[in-house]
C-alpha positions in Angstrom: 17.8 -2.6 7.4 15.1 -2.7 4.7 16.2 -4.6 1.6 15.3 -3.6 -1.9 12.1 -4.9 -3.4 12.7 -7.8 -5.7 10.2 -8.7 -8.4 9.4 -12.3 -9.0 9.1 -12.9 -12.8 5.7 -13.8 -14.0 4.1 -13.9 -10.6 3.3 -10.2 -10.1 4.9 -10.6 -6.7 7.4 -8.3 -4.9 9.5 -9.6 -2.0 10.4 -6.9 0.6 12.0 -7.1 4.0 10.4 -5.6 7.0 13.0 -5.8 9.8 14.1 -9.4 9.8 10.9 -10.7 8.0 10.6 -11.2 4.2 7.1 -10.2 3.0 5.6 -11.1 -0.3 3.3 -8.5 -1.9 1.4 -8.5 -5.1 1.4 -5.6 -7.5 -2.3 -5.0 -6.9 -1.8 -4.1 -3.3 0.9 -1.6 -4.1 -1.3 -0.1 -6.9 -4.3 0.2 -4.5 -2.1 2.0 -1.9 -0.7 4.4 -4.6 -4.2 5.1 -5.7 -5.2 6.0 -2.2 -2.1 8.3 -1.9 -3.1 10.0 -5.1 -6.7 10.5 -4.0 -5.4 11.8 -0.6 -3.2 14.4 -2.4 -6.2 15.6 -4.5 -8.6 15.6 -1.5 -6.3 17.6 0.7 -5.2 20.1 -2.0 -8.3 22.2 -1.6 -11.0 23.1 0.9 -12.5 20.3 2.9 -15.8 18.8 1.7 -17.2 15.4 2.3 -17.7 15.0 -1.5 -14.0 15.9 -2.2 -12.8 13.5 0.4 -15.0 10.6 -0.5 -12.8 9.2 -3.2 -9.8 9.2 -0.8 -11.7 7.5 1.9 -13.1 4.8 -0.5 -9.6 4.2 -2.0 -8.0 3.9 1.5 -10.8 1.5 2.6 -10.3 -0.6 -0.5 -6.5 -0.7 0.1 -6.9 -1.7 3.7 -9.5 -4.4 3.0 -7.2 -5.9 0.3 -4.2 -5.8 2.6 -6.2 -7.5 5.3 -7.5 -10.2 3.0 -4.1 -10.8 1.4 -2.4 -11.2 4.8 -5.1 -13.6 5.9 -4.9 -15.6 2.7 -1.1 -15.9 2.7 -0.7 -16.3 6.5 1.5 -13.2 6.8 1.3 -10.7 9.6 -1.1 -8.0 8.6 0.9 -5.1 10.0 4.1 -6.2 8.3 2.2 -6.5 5.0 0.8 -3.1 5.4 4.2 -1.6 6.3 5.8 -3.2 3.2 3.0 -2.0 1.0 3.4 1.5 2.3 7.1 1.4 1.6 6.7 0.0 -1.8 4.1 2.6 -2.7 6.2 5.4 -1.4 9.4 4.2 -3.1 8.0 5.3 -6.5 8.8 8.9 -5.6 5.3 9.6 -4.3 4.7 11.0 -0.8 5.0 8.6 2.1 1.7 7.4 3.5 0.5 9.1 6.7 -1.6 6.2 8.0 
């Protein structure tokens, strides 16, 4: 159902299928989501504190803002872009996103 990601040479783009829709992503979006996942793992590994969770929340907010802006700029569906970014970030062997 979900095709493999296909890199587009020289453009920094990845094409990914979400259901019947082909979504184009850029490497920056996937990198931001992976950064948020890494920050989440660090934040949730220990005791809760606002200071420990702040990097995760900031990374997640930056990723979401970039996804929203990219979807708007490219005329793609924001939810489908977000789903494709989450799958691409998780496909690197990292834990799947929870949000």
